[in-house]
PyMOL Python script that loads the backbone (N, CA, C, O; Angstrom):
from pymol import cmd

cmd.read_pdbstr("""\
ATOM      1  N   MET A   1       5.759   1.646  -5.015  1.00  0.00           N
ATOM      2  CA  MET A   1       5.009   0.604  -4.338  1.00  0.00           C
ATOM      3  C   MET A   1       4.772  -0.584  -5.272  1.00  0.00           C
ATOM      4  O   MET A   1       4.890  -1.737  -4.855  1.00  0.00           O
ATOM      5  N   GLN A   2       4.439  -0.304  -6.528  1.00  0.00           N
ATOM      6  CA  GLN A   2       4.155  -1.381  -7.464  1.00  0.00           C
ATOM      7  C   GLN A   2       5.407  -2.183  -7.788  1.00  0.00           C
ATOM      8  O   GLN A   2       5.333  -3.405  -7.915  1.00  0.00           O
ATOM      9  N   SER A   3       6.550  -1.527  -7.926  1.00  0.00           N
ATOM     10  CA  SER A   3       7.750  -2.208  -8.390  1.00  0.00           C
ATOM     11  C   SER A   3       8.309  -3.197  -7.378  1.00  0.00           C
ATOM     12  O   SER A   3       8.967  -4.159  -7.773  1.00  0.00           O
ATOM     13  N   ILE A   4       8.068  -2.992  -6.083  1.00  0.00           N
ATOM     14  CA  ILE A   4       8.621  -3.901  -5.085  1.00  0.00           C
ATOM     15  C   ILE A   4       7.619  -4.947  -4.610  1.00  0.00           C
ATOM     16  O   ILE A   4       7.946  -5.775  -3.761  1.00  0.00           O
ATOM     17  N   GLN A   5       6.396  -4.918  -5.151  1.00  0.00           N
ATOM     18  CA  GLN A   5       5.364  -5.895  -4.805  1.00  0.00           C
ATOM     19  C   GLN A   5       5.118  -5.941  -3.298  1.00  0.00           C
ATOM     20  O   GLN A   5       5.039  -7.020  -2.711  1.00  0.00           O
ATOM     21  N   GLU A   6       4.998  -4.781  -2.681  1.00  0.00           N
ATOM     22  CA  GLU A   6       4.756  -4.670  -1.245  1.00  0.00           C
ATOM     23  C   GLU A   6       3.292  -4.961  -0.927  1.00  0.00           C
ATOM     24  O   GLU A   6       2.392  -4.462  -1.602  1.00  0.00           O
ATOM     25  N   VAL A   7       3.061  -5.766   0.098  1.00  0.00           N
ATOM     26  CA  VAL A   7       1.700  -6.102   0.522  1.00  0.00           C
ATOM     27  C   VAL A   7       1.178  -4.990   1.421  1.00  0.00           C
ATOM     28  O   VAL A   7       1.851  -4.585   2.369  1.00  0.00           O
ATOM     29  N   ASN A   8      -0.032  -4.492   1.121  1.00  0.00           N
ATOM     30  CA  ASN A   8      -0.650  -3.425   1.898  1.00  0.00           C
ATOM     31  C   ASN A   8      -2.109  -3.731   2.162  1.00  0.00           C
ATOM     32  O   ASN A   8      -2.788  -4.294   1.303  1.00  0.00           O
ATOM     33  N   PRO A   9      -2.612  -3.361   3.358  1.00  0.00           N
ATOM     34  CA  PRO A   9      -4.042  -3.534   3.623  1.00  0.00           C
ATOM     35  C   PRO A   9      -4.849  -2.502   2.839  1.00  0.00           C
ATOM     36  O   PRO A   9      -4.418  -1.361   2.677  1.00  0.00           O
ATOM     37  N   VAL A  10      -6.015  -2.909   2.358  1.00  0.00           N
ATOM     38  CA  VAL A  10      -6.923  -1.991   1.673  1.00  0.00           C
ATOM     39  C   VAL A  10      -8.090  -1.712   2.611  1.00  0.00           C
ATOM     40  O   VAL A  10      -8.844  -2.617   2.970  1.00  0.00           O
ATOM     41  N   VAL A  11      -8.231  -0.437   3.007  1.00  0.00           N
ATOM     42  CA  VAL A  11      -9.285   0.003   3.906  1.00  0.00           C
ATOM     43  C   VAL A  11      -9.975   1.194   3.252  1.00  0.00           C
ATOM     44  O   VAL A  11      -9.324   2.168   2.876  1.00  0.00           O
ATOM     45  N   ILE A  12     -11.302   1.111   3.118  1.00  0.00           N
ATOM     46  CA  ILE A  12     -12.084   2.230   2.610  1.00  0.00           C
ATOM     47  C   ILE A  12     -13.093   2.579   3.690  1.00  0.00           C
ATOM     48  O   ILE A  12     -13.970   1.781   4.020  1.00  0.00           O
ATOM     49  N   GLY A  13     -12.957   3.797   4.245  1.00  0.00           N
ATOM     50  CA  GLY A  13     -13.790   4.176   5.384  1.00  0.00           C
ATOM     51  C   GLY A  13     -13.412   3.308   6.571  1.00  0.00           C
ATOM     52  O   GLY A  13     -12.261   3.311   7.008  1.00  0.00           O
ATOM     53  N   ILE A  14     -14.379   2.565   7.092  1.00  0.00           N
ATOM     54  CA  ILE A  14     -14.098   1.652   8.204  1.00  0.00           C
ATOM     55  C   ILE A  14     -14.103   0.198   7.743  1.00  0.00           C
ATOM     56  O   ILE A  14     -13.977  -0.708   8.566  1.00  0.00           O
ATOM     57  N   GLN A  15     -14.247  -0.036   6.444  1.00  0.00           N
ATOM     58  CA  GLN A  15     -14.332  -1.398   5.912  1.00  0.00           C
ATOM     59  C   GLN A  15     -12.957  -1.898   5.468  1.00  0.00           C
ATOM     60  O   GLN A  15     -12.312  -1.289   4.614  1.00  0.00           O
ATOM     61  N   TYR A  16     -12.516  -3.009   6.053  1.00  0.00           N
ATOM     62  CA  TYR A  16     -11.259  -3.653   5.672  1.00  0.00           C
ATOM     63  C   TYR A  16     -11.559  -4.702   4.612  1.00  0.00           C
ATOM     64  O   TYR A  16     -12.432  -5.548   4.809  1.00  0.00           O
ATOM     65  N   PHE A  17     -10.850  -4.659   3.494  1.00  0.00           N
ATOM     66  CA  PHE A  17     -11.113  -5.565   2.381  1.00  0.00           C
ATOM     67  C   PHE A  17     -10.091  -6.686   2.254  1.00  0.00           C
ATOM     68  O   PHE A  17     -10.351  -7.665   1.554  1.00  0.00           O
ATOM     69  N   GLY A  18      -8.945  -6.577   2.905  1.00  0.00           N
ATOM     70  CA  GLY A  18      -7.912  -7.605   2.812  1.00  0.00           C
ATOM     71  C   GLY A  18      -6.572  -6.982   2.474  1.00  0.00           C
ATOM     72  O   GLY A  18      -6.442  -5.762   2.371  1.00  0.00           O
ATOM     73  N   ASN A  19      -5.578  -7.842   2.304  1.00  0.00           N
ATOM     74  CA  ASN A  19      -4.231  -7.396   1.951  1.00  0.00           C
ATOM     75  C   ASN A  19      -4.002  -7.645   0.469  1.00  0.00           C
ATOM     76  O   ASN A  19      -4.332  -8.711  -0.051  1.00  0.00           O
ATOM     77  N   PHE A  20      -3.434  -6.656  -0.204  1.00  0.00           N
ATOM     78  CA  PHE A  20      -3.280  -6.720  -1.648  1.00  0.00           C
ATOM     79  C   PHE A  20      -1.909  -6.217  -2.076  1.00  0.00           C
ATOM     80  O   PHE A  20      -1.260  -5.450  -1.366  1.00  0.00           O
ATOM     81  N   ILE A  21      -1.479  -6.669  -3.262  1.00  0.00           N
ATOM     82  CA  ILE A  21      -0.336  -6.065  -3.936  1.00  0.00           C
ATOM     83  C   ILE A  21      -0.866  -5.404  -5.209  1.00  0.00           C
ATOM     84  O   ILE A  21      -1.849  -5.858  -5.793  1.00  0.00           O
ATOM     85  N   ILE A  22      -0.206  -4.339  -5.624  1.00  0.00           N
ATOM     86  CA  ILE A  22      -0.574  -3.656  -6.868  1.00  0.00           C
ATOM     87  C   ILE A  22       0.094  -4.400  -8.014  1.00  0.00           C
ATOM     88  O   ILE A  22       1.316  -4.548  -8.035  1.00  0.00           O
ATOM     89  N   THR A  23      -0.709  -4.869  -8.972  1.00  0.00           N
ATOM     90  CA  THR A  23      -0.155  -5.587 -10.120  1.00  0.00           C
ATOM     91  C   THR A  23      -0.057  -4.712 -11.363  1.00  0.00           C
ATOM     92  O   THR A  23       0.745  -4.997 -12.252  1.00  0.00           O
ATOM     93  N   ASP A  24      -0.860  -3.648 -11.444  1.00  0.00           N
ATOM     94  CA  ASP A  24      -0.809  -2.775 -12.617  1.00  0.00           C
ATOM     95  C   ASP A  24      -1.452  -1.426 -12.287  1.00  0.00           C
ATOM     96  O   ASP A  24      -2.425  -1.356 -11.536  1.00  0.00           O
ATOM     97  N   ILE A  25      -0.898  -0.370 -12.856  1.00  0.00           N
ATOM     98  CA  ILE A  25      -1.464   0.972 -12.726  1.00  0.00           C
ATOM     99  C   ILE A  25      -1.603   1.555 -14.130  1.00  0.00           C
ATOM    100  O   ILE A  25      -0.651   1.544 -14.911  1.00  0.00           O
ATOM    101  N   GLU A  26      -2.789   2.061 -14.443  1.00  0.00           N
ATOM    102  CA  GLU A  26      -3.043   2.701 -15.739  1.00  0.00           C
ATOM    103  C   GLU A  26      -3.560   4.112 -15.493  1.00  0.00           C
ATOM    104  O   GLU A  26      -4.244   4.365 -14.502  1.00  0.00           O
ATOM    105  N   GLU A  27      -3.234   5.024 -16.392  1.00  0.00           N
ATOM    106  CA  GLU A  27      -3.777   6.378 -16.290  1.00  0.00           C
ATOM    107  C   GLU A  27      -4.164   6.881 -17.672  1.00  0.00           C
ATOM    108  O   GLU A  27      -3.553   6.527 -18.680  1.00  0.00           O
ATOM    109  N   SER A  28      -5.190   7.710 -17.690  1.00  0.00           N
ATOM    110  CA  SER A  28      -5.685   8.275 -18.938  1.00  0.00           C
ATOM    111  C   SER A  28      -6.034   9.738 -18.695  1.00  0.00           C
ATOM    112  O   SER A  28      -6.846  10.049 -17.823  1.00  0.00           O
ATOM    113  N   TRP A  29      -5.427  10.629 -19.458  1.00  0.00           N
ATOM    114  CA  TRP A  29      -5.711  12.053 -19.334  1.00  0.00           C
ATOM    115  C   TRP A  29      -6.779  12.382 -20.360  1.00  0.00           C
ATOM    116  O   TRP A  29      -6.535  12.276 -21.562  1.00  0.00           O
ATOM    117  N   THR A  30      -7.969  12.782 -19.899  1.00  0.00           N
ATOM    118  CA  THR A  30      -9.097  12.901 -20.820  1.00  0.00           C
ATOM    119  C   THR A  30      -9.526  14.333 -21.140  1.00  0.00           C
ATOM    120  O   THR A  30     -10.230  14.547 -22.127  1.00  0.00           O
ATOM    121  N   TYR A  31      -9.131  15.302 -20.349  1.00  0.00           N
ATOM    122  CA  TYR A  31      -9.542  16.677 -20.629  1.00  0.00           C
ATOM    123  C   TYR A  31      -8.431  17.622 -20.207  1.00  0.00           C
ATOM    124  O   TYR A  31      -7.880  17.494 -19.114  1.00  0.00           O
ATOM    125  N   PHE A  32      -8.104  18.563 -21.067  1.00  0.00           N
ATOM    126  CA  PHE A  32      -7.053  19.531 -20.778  1.00  0.00           C
ATOM    127  C   PHE A  32      -7.642  20.935 -20.750  1.00  0.00           C
ATOM    128  O   PHE A  32      -8.498  21.277 -21.566  1.00  0.00           O
ATOM    129  N   GLY A  33      -7.182  21.732 -19.818  1.00  0.00           N
ATOM    130  CA  GLY A  33      -7.644  23.110 -19.705  1.00  0.00           C
ATOM    131  C   GLY A  33      -7.031  23.992 -20.777  1.00  0.00           C
ATOM    132  O   GLY A  33      -6.267  23.515 -21.616  1.00  0.00           O
ATOM    133  N   PRO A  34      -7.361  25.281 -20.754  1.00  0.00           N
ATOM    134  CA  PRO A  34      -6.879  26.211 -21.783  1.00  0.00           C
ATOM    135  C   PRO A  34      -5.360  26.379 -21.804  1.00  0.00           C
ATOM    136  O   PRO A  34      -4.794  26.754 -22.831  1.00  0.00           O
ATOM    137  N   THR A  35      -4.699  26.105 -20.684  1.00  0.00           N
ATOM    138  CA  THR A  35      -3.234  26.228 -20.640  1.00  0.00           C
ATOM    139  C   THR A  35      -2.532  24.901 -20.904  1.00  0.00           C
ATOM    140  O   THR A  35      -1.304  24.825 -20.863  1.00  0.00           O
ATOM    141  N   GLY A  36      -3.311  23.852 -21.177  1.00  0.00           N
ATOM    142  CA  GLY A  36      -2.718  22.550 -21.477  1.00  0.00           C
ATOM    143  C   GLY A  36      -2.546  21.641 -20.279  1.00  0.00           C
ATOM    144  O   GLY A  36      -2.068  20.515 -20.421  1.00  0.00           O
ATOM    145  N   ASN A  37      -2.928  22.109 -19.099  1.00  0.00           N
ATOM    146  CA  ASN A  37      -2.831  21.275 -17.899  1.00  0.00           C
ATOM    147  C   ASN A  37      -3.976  20.269 -17.862  1.00  0.00           C
ATOM    148  O   ASN A  37      -5.101  20.601 -18.234  1.00  0.00           O
ATOM    149  N   PRO A  38      -3.702  19.041 -17.416  1.00  0.00           N
ATOM    150  CA  PRO A  38      -4.786  18.052 -17.345  1.00  0.00           C
ATOM    151  C   PRO A  38      -5.814  18.440 -16.287  1.00  0.00           C
ATOM    152  O   PRO A  38      -5.455  18.829 -15.176  1.00  0.00           O
ATOM    153  N   ARG A  39      -7.087  18.332 -16.639  1.00  0.00           N
ATOM    154  CA  ARG A  39      -8.180  18.630 -15.709  1.00  0.00           C
ATOM    155  C   ARG A  39      -8.833  17.360 -15.193  1.00  0.00           C
ATOM    156  O   ARG A  39      -9.343  17.330 -14.073  1.00  0.00           O
ATOM    157  N   VAL A  40      -8.820  16.309 -16.007  1.00  0.00           N
ATOM    158  CA  VAL A  40      -9.402  15.027 -15.606  1.00  0.00           C
ATOM    159  C   VAL A  40      -8.382  13.937 -15.907  1.00  0.00           C
ATOM    160  O   VAL A  40      -7.962  13.769 -17.052  1.00  0.00           O
ATOM    161  N   ILE A  41      -7.989  13.199 -14.878  1.00  0.00           N
ATOM    162  CA  ILE A  41      -7.085  12.064 -15.045  1.00  0.00           C
ATOM    163  C   ILE A  41      -7.781  10.849 -14.455  1.00  0.00           C
ATOM    164  O   ILE A  41      -8.104  10.822 -13.267  1.00  0.00           O
ATOM    165  N   ILE A  42      -8.007   9.859 -15.281  1.00  0.00           N
ATOM    166  CA  ILE A  42      -8.643   8.623 -14.824  1.00  0.00           C
ATOM    167  C   ILE A  42      -7.536   7.624 -14.511  1.00  0.00           C
ATOM    168  O   ILE A  42      -6.675   7.351 -15.347  1.00  0.00           O
ATOM    169  N   VAL A  43      -7.570   7.084 -13.296  1.00  0.00           N
ATOM    170  CA  VAL A  43      -6.544   6.147 -12.848  1.00  0.00           C
ATOM    171  C   VAL A  43      -7.191   4.804 -12.561  1.00  0.00           C
ATOM    172  O   VAL A  43      -8.230   4.731 -11.905  1.00  0.00           O
ATOM    173  N   GLY A  44      -6.573   3.745 -13.055  1.00  0.00           N
ATOM    174  CA  GLY A  44      -7.024   2.385 -12.770  1.00  0.00           C
ATOM    175  C   GLY A  44      -5.919   1.615 -12.073  1.00  0.00           C
ATOM    176  O   GLY A  44      -4.762   1.658 -12.490  1.00  0.00           O
ATOM    177  N   ILE A  45      -6.277   0.912 -11.013  1.00  0.00           N
ATOM    178  CA  ILE A  45      -5.302   0.126 -10.257  1.00  0.00           C
ATOM    179  C   ILE A  45      -5.799  -1.311 -10.190  1.00  0.00           C
ATOM    180  O   ILE A  45      -6.931  -1.561  -9.777  1.00  0.00           O
ATOM    181  N   LYS A  46      -4.952  -2.258 -10.596  1.00  0.00           N
ATOM    182  CA  LYS A  46      -5.295  -3.675 -10.490  1.00  0.00           C
ATOM    183  C   LYS A  46      -4.604  -4.235  -9.254  1.00  0.00           C
ATOM    184  O   LYS A  46      -3.406  -4.040  -9.051  1.00  0.00           O
ATOM    185  N   LEU A  47      -5.379  -4.932  -8.436  1.00  0.00           N
ATOM    186  CA  LEU A  47      -4.879  -5.485  -7.181  1.00  0.00           C
ATOM    187  C   LEU A  47      -5.000  -7.001  -7.182  1.00  0.00           C
ATOM    188  O   LEU A  47      -5.887  -7.567  -7.821  1.00  0.00           O
ATOM    189  N   GLN A  48      -4.092  -7.652  -6.455  1.00  0.00           N
ATOM    190  CA  GLN A  48      -4.173  -9.095  -6.248  1.00  0.00           C
ATOM    191  C   GLN A  48      -4.165  -9.343  -4.744  1.00  0.00           C
ATOM    192  O   GLN A  48      -3.269  -8.881  -4.037  1.00  0.00           O
ATOM    193  N   GLU A  49      -5.165 -10.074  -4.258  1.00  0.00           N
ATOM    194  CA  GLU A  49      -5.274 -10.321  -2.823  1.00  0.00           C
ATOM    195  C   GLU A  49      -4.246 -11.357  -2.384  1.00  0.00           C
ATOM    196  O   GLU A  49      -4.056 -12.379  -3.043  1.00  0.00           O
ATOM    197  N   VAL A  50      -3.585 -11.076  -1.262  1.00  0.00           N
ATOM    198  CA  VAL A  50      -2.578 -11.976  -0.702  1.00  0.00           C
ATOM    199  C   VAL A  50      -2.580 -11.849   0.811  1.00  0.00           C
ATOM    200  O   VAL A  50      -3.207 -10.943   1.360  1.00  0.00           O
ATOM    201  N   GLY A  51      -1.894 -12.740   1.478  1.00  0.00           N
ATOM    202  CA  GLY A  51      -1.601 -12.574   2.895  1.00  0.00           C
ATOM    203  C   GLY A  51      -2.716 -12.899   3.856  1.00  0.00           C
ATOM    204  O   GLY A  51      -3.592 -13.717   3.575  1.00  0.00           O
ATOM    205  N   GLN A  52      -2.665 -12.237   5.004  1.00  0.00           N
ATOM    206  CA  GLN A  52      -3.559 -12.498   6.116  1.00  0.00           C
ATOM    207  C   GLN A  52      -5.008 -12.184   5.772  1.00  0.00           C
ATOM    208  O   GLN A  52      -5.307 -11.497   4.796  1.00  0.00           O
ATOM    209  N   THR A  53      -5.889 -12.709   6.604  1.00  0.00           N
ATOM    210  CA  THR A  53      -7.316 -12.510   6.367  1.00  0.00           C
ATOM    211  C   THR A  53      -7.909 -11.421   7.245  1.00  0.00           C
ATOM    212  O   THR A  53      -9.082 -11.087   7.076  1.00  0.00           O
ATOM    213  N   SER A  54      -7.154 -10.858   8.170  1.00  0.00           N
ATOM    214  CA  SER A  54      -7.717  -9.818   9.029  1.00  0.00           C
ATOM    215  C   SER A  54      -6.761  -8.638   9.158  1.00  0.00           C
ATOM    216  O   SER A  54      -5.544  -8.792   9.054  1.00  0.00           O
ATOM    217  N   LEU A  55      -7.329  -7.469   9.385  1.00  0.00           N
ATOM    218  CA  LEU A  55      -6.525  -6.268   9.567  1.00  0.00           C
ATOM    219  C   LEU A  55      -5.670  -6.388  10.819  1.00  0.00           C
ATOM    220  O   LEU A  55      -4.532  -5.920  10.838  1.00  0.00           O
ATOM    221  N   LYS A  56      -6.206  -7.008  11.866  1.00  0.00           N
ATOM    222  CA  LYS A  56      -5.454  -7.173  13.110  1.00  0.00           C
ATOM    223  C   LYS A  56      -4.171  -7.956  12.854  1.00  0.00           C
ATOM    224  O   LYS A  56      -3.110  -7.584  13.355  1.00  0.00           O
ATOM    225  N   GLU A  57      -4.258  -9.044  12.073  1.00  0.00           N
ATOM    226  CA  GLU A  57      -3.064  -9.829  11.758  1.00  0.00           C
ATOM    227  C   GLU A  57      -2.052  -8.993  10.979  1.00  0.00           C
ATOM    228  O   GLU A  57      -0.849  -9.088  11.223  1.00  0.00           O
ATOM    229  N   ALA A  58      -2.533  -8.179  10.045  1.00  0.00           N
ATOM    230  CA  ALA A  58      -1.639  -7.334   9.253  1.00  0.00           C
ATOM    231  C   ALA A  58      -0.932  -6.321  10.142  1.00  0.00           C
ATOM    232  O   ALA A  58       0.272  -6.110   9.997  1.00  0.00           O
ATOM    233  N   LEU A  59      -1.661  -5.692  11.062  1.00  0.00           N
ATOM    234  CA  LEU A  59      -1.066  -4.700  11.953  1.00  0.00           C
ATOM    235  C   LEU A  59      -0.074  -5.334  12.911  1.00  0.00           C
ATOM    236  O   LEU A  59       0.957  -4.735  13.217  1.00  0.00           O
ATOM    237  N   VAL A  60      -0.369  -6.534  13.388  1.00  0.00           N
ATOM    238  CA  VAL A  60       0.565  -7.241  14.261  1.00  0.00           C
ATOM    239  C   VAL A  60       1.850  -7.545  13.502  1.00  0.00           C
ATOM    240  O   VAL A  60       2.938  -7.396  14.057  1.00  0.00           O
ATOM    241  N   ASP A  61       1.747  -7.970  12.240  1.00  0.00           N
ATOM    242  CA  ASP A  61       2.931  -8.233  11.424  1.00  0.00           C
ATOM    243  C   ASP A  61       3.755  -6.970  11.225  1.00  0.00           C
ATOM    244  O   ASP A  61       4.982  -7.006  11.320  1.00  0.00           O
ATOM    245  N   ILE A  62       3.086  -5.851  10.948  1.00  0.00           N
ATOM    246  CA  ILE A  62       3.793  -4.585  10.750  1.00  0.00           C
ATOM    247  C   ILE A  62       4.515  -4.185  12.030  1.00  0.00           C
ATOM    248  O   ILE A  62       5.683  -3.798  11.986  1.00  0.00           O
ATOM    249  N   ALA A  63       3.833  -4.274  13.170  1.00  0.00           N
ATOM    250  CA  ALA A  63       4.438  -3.910  14.455  1.00  0.00           C
ATOM    251  C   ALA A  63       5.621  -4.819  14.771  1.00  0.00           C
ATOM    252  O   ALA A  63       6.659  -4.341  15.227  1.00  0.00           O
ATOM    253  N   GLY A  64       5.480  -6.110  14.537  1.00  0.00           N
ATOM    254  CA  GLY A  64       6.569  -7.052  14.789  1.00  0.00           C
ATOM    255  C   GLY A  64       7.764  -6.773  13.908  1.00  0.00           C
ATOM    256  O   GLY A  64       8.906  -6.882  14.356  1.00  0.00           O
ATOM    257  N   ASN A  65       7.519  -6.415  12.659  1.00  0.00           N
ATOM    258  CA  ASN A  65       8.591  -6.108  11.732  1.00  0.00           C
ATOM    259  C   ASN A  65       9.336  -4.853  12.167  1.00  0.00           C
ATOM    260  O   ASN A  65      10.562  -4.799  12.082  1.00  0.00           O
ATOM    261  N   ILE A  66       8.605  -3.847  12.630  1.00  0.00           N
ATOM    262  CA  ILE A  66       9.230  -2.612  13.111  1.00  0.00           C
ATOM    263  C   ILE A  66      10.078  -2.905  14.343  1.00  0.00           C
ATOM    264  O   ILE A  66      11.203  -2.419  14.458  1.00  0.00           O
ATOM    265  N   GLU A  67       9.534  -3.702  15.267  1.00  0.00           N
ATOM    266  CA  GLU A  67      10.289  -4.046  16.475  1.00  0.00           C
ATOM    267  C   GLU A  67      11.558  -4.806  16.119  1.00  0.00           C
ATOM    268  O   GLU A  67      12.622  -4.531  16.672  1.00  0.00           O
ATOM    269  N   SER A  68      11.452  -5.756  15.202  1.00  0.00           N
ATOM    270  CA  SER A  68      12.604  -6.546  14.786  1.00  0.00           C
ATOM    271  C   SER A  68      13.686  -5.662  14.167  1.00  0.00           C
ATOM    272  O   SER A  68      14.867  -5.818  14.477  1.00  0.00           O
ATOM    273  N   LYS A  69      13.290  -4.742  13.297  1.00  0.00           N
ATOM    274  CA  LYS A  69      14.252  -3.841  12.659  1.00  0.00           C
ATOM    275  C   LYS A  69      14.891  -2.912  13.683  1.00  0.00           C
ATOM    276  O   LYS A  69      16.078  -2.603  13.586  1.00  0.00           O
ATOM    277  N   THR A  70      14.103  -2.463  14.669  1.00  0.00           N
ATOM    278  CA  THR A  70      14.637  -1.588  15.710  1.00  0.00           C
ATOM    279  C   THR A  70      15.667  -2.327  16.548  1.00  0.00           C
ATOM    280  O   THR A  70      16.736  -1.792  16.844  1.00  0.00           O
ATOM    281  N   ARG A  71      15.345  -3.559  16.931  1.00  0.00           N
ATOM    282  CA  ARG A  71      16.290  -4.349  17.724  1.00  0.00           C
ATOM    283  C   ARG A  71      17.604  -4.558  16.973  1.00  0.00           C
ATOM    284  O   ARG A  71      18.680  -4.398  17.550  1.00  0.00           O
ATOM    285  N   SER A  72      17.522  -4.912  15.694  1.00  0.00           N
ATOM    286  CA  SER A  72      18.749  -5.171  14.943  1.00  0.00           C
ATOM    287  C   SER A  72      19.542  -3.888  14.709  1.00  0.00           C
ATOM    288  O   SER A  72      20.773  -3.922  14.691  1.00  0.00           O
ATOM    289  N   ALA A  73      18.860  -2.762  14.529  1.00  0.00           N
ATOM    290  CA  ALA A  73      19.556  -1.495  14.304  1.00  0.00           C
ATOM    291  C   ALA A  73      20.251  -1.003  15.567  1.00  0.00           C
ATOM    292  O   ALA A  73      21.359  -0.471  15.504  1.00  0.00           O
ATOM    293  N   LEU A  74      19.596  -1.182  16.716  1.00  0.00           N
ATOM    294  CA  LEU A  74      20.162  -0.682  17.969  1.00  0.00           C
ATOM    295  C   LEU A  74      21.065  -1.695  18.657  1.00  0.00           C
ATOM    296  O   LEU A  74      21.865  -1.337  19.521  1.00  0.00           O
ATOM    297  N   GLY A  75      20.936  -2.956  18.273  1.00  0.00           N
ATOM    298  CA  GLY A  75      21.788  -3.998  18.826  1.00  0.00           C
ATOM    299  C   GLY A  75      21.742  -4.074  20.330  1.00  0.00           C
ATOM    300  O   GLY A  75      20.666  -4.196  20.916  1.00  0.00           O
ATOM    301  N   LYS A  76      22.897  -4.005  20.963  1.00  0.00           N
ATOM    302  CA  LYS A  76      22.992  -4.189  22.414  1.00  0.00           C
ATOM    303  C   LYS A  76      22.361  -3.050  23.207  1.00  0.00           C
ATOM    304  O   LYS A  76      22.100  -3.212  24.399  1.00  0.00           O
ATOM    305  N   TYR A  77      22.107  -1.900  22.579  1.00  0.00           N
ATOM    306  CA  TYR A  77      21.535  -0.765  23.294  1.00  0.00           C
ATOM    307  C   TYR A  77      20.036  -0.888  23.500  1.00  0.00           C
ATOM    308  O   TYR A  77      19.463  -0.150  24.301  1.00  0.00           O
ATOM    309  N   TYR A  78      19.395  -1.801  22.796  1.00  0.00           N
ATOM    310  CA  TYR A  78      17.939  -1.966  22.879  1.00  0.00           C
ATOM    311  C   TYR A  78      17.594  -2.954  23.977  1.00  0.00           C
ATOM    312  O   TYR A  78      18.022  -4.107  23.935  1.00  0.00           O
ATOM    313  N   GLU A  79      16.829  -2.515  24.954  1.00  0.00           N
ATOM    314  CA  GLU A  79      16.392  -3.421  26.020  1.00  0.00           C
ATOM    315  C   GLU A  79      14.972  -3.146  26.376  1.00  0.00           C
ATOM    316  O   GLU A  79      14.417  -3.805  27.256  1.00  0.00           O
TER     317      GLU A  79
END
""", "prot")
cmd.dss("prot")
cmd.show_as("cartoon", "prot")
cmd.util.cbc("prot")
cmd.orient("prot")
């Protein structure tokens, strides 16, 4: 997701925060169990806000993109 700079809506619970791209991901392994497996991994994600201002606009764009790809894939068979 980070490498292609894909725009995604950020929703936590029922709260929509906007559309963002991931600019950086960091991880830190801070505690290991007796067998050496990580028990605590702290992850940090840096986001940059872009795109539409509402979730409805984002969903309409996603739906339109899916319809467009379906039409082009099916060509004359799609009606």
